[in-house]
N, C-alpha and C positions, 0 to 999 in steps of 0.2 A: 504494500500499500504506499509505504514510505517514497518507493522509487517512482511509482506511478504519479504522485502528488508533485514529485520534482520534476518530471518530465513535463506534465500538463502546465506547471508555472513558468517552466522554460519556454514552452509555445506560446502561453499568453504573453510573455515578456516580448518574443519574437514578432508577433502579431501586433503588439501595442508599437513597437519601434516602426513597423510598417505603416500602421494607421497615422503616426506623426508624421513620417516622410510623405506619404501619398494623400495626406488629407482625409476626408470621409469617404472617398472612392473605394479604398481597400476594406474600410468597415461595411459599406455597403454590399460589397461583394462577398464577404464573410458571413455576413447575416443571411443573405441571399441563400448561400449554400448550405446553411443550417436549417432554414426554412424547407427547403428542396429536400434535404436529407429526412426531414420529420414527416413531410407530405409522403414520400417514399415508404418509411417506415411504417406509417398509420395505412397505407393502402395495401401493405402486404398483411398487416395484422388484420384488417377487415376482410380482405379477399380470399385470405388463406392460401389456397394454390390457385390463385388467379392467373398467375404467369404460364402456368402449363396450359390451362384452358384456352387463352388467348392465343 
């Protein structure tokens, strides 16, 4: 757990540095990516084996 917290903190720091450099654009892309992932996960949970049928 400690190692995982350390790496996630490092990733957060890197993202913070990028957002400071690139302004709000990188932050917008990052939030958009998270939202897209959440939608995909929700669809998989609701559909179950929807990928196989489609």
